[in-house]
N, C-alpha and C positions, 0 to 999 in steps of 0.2 A: 798620662798615666804611664805608669814604670813601665820597663823595660819586661819586666816578670807580668802582668796584666795581662801584657801586649803576644808575650807568646804565648803562655795559658789560653789565652781564647782561640790564637792560631791554632794549637795543638788540640783543641777543641771542635775547629772547627774541621778540620782537617779530618778526626774522629765521626763527624756529624756524616760529613758527605760521602767518607769511607760507607759506609752507615747505608746510605741510601741508595750508590751503586750497588752495591751485596745482596741488597732486599730486590731492587730490580731484575739484575741478573739473573736472582733465585725465581722472582717471578715468571718471566719468561722460560727458565728454565719445565715449568712446571705447568706451563700454558703449551710447549713443547711436548712434555710430555704426553696430556692431556690430547693431543689434535692426533699423534703418533699411535695411542695406544687410549684409545678411548675404553669407557667404564663396560661390561656386557653382564646382563647382570645373567646369573646363575640358575639353572632350573633347580628344582626342589631337586630330593634323591631318586621317588619315585616317578619321574616324566623320565628320569636317568637309565634307571630298572626295565623300563620298558622299553625304554628302546635298545637296550641291547637282548633284551629278550628275543623280538622283533627281528633283530640282523640275526641273531642264530638261527633262526626256523628256515 
C-alpha cells in the first residue's frame, strides 16, 4: 500500500471515530435532558380557563 492510501485511511478512521464519539455524547445529553426535564402534556385551554375562574372566586 502506498503511503498516500495509508494516510487517507488513517484520516478517514479518525473522522469516523470522531463522529461516533460525538453521536454518543449527543445521545447521552438527550437522555439526561429527558430524565431531568420530562415531557408534561399540556392541558386544553378550556380546563386552564376553568381553573383560573375557580381561583378568582
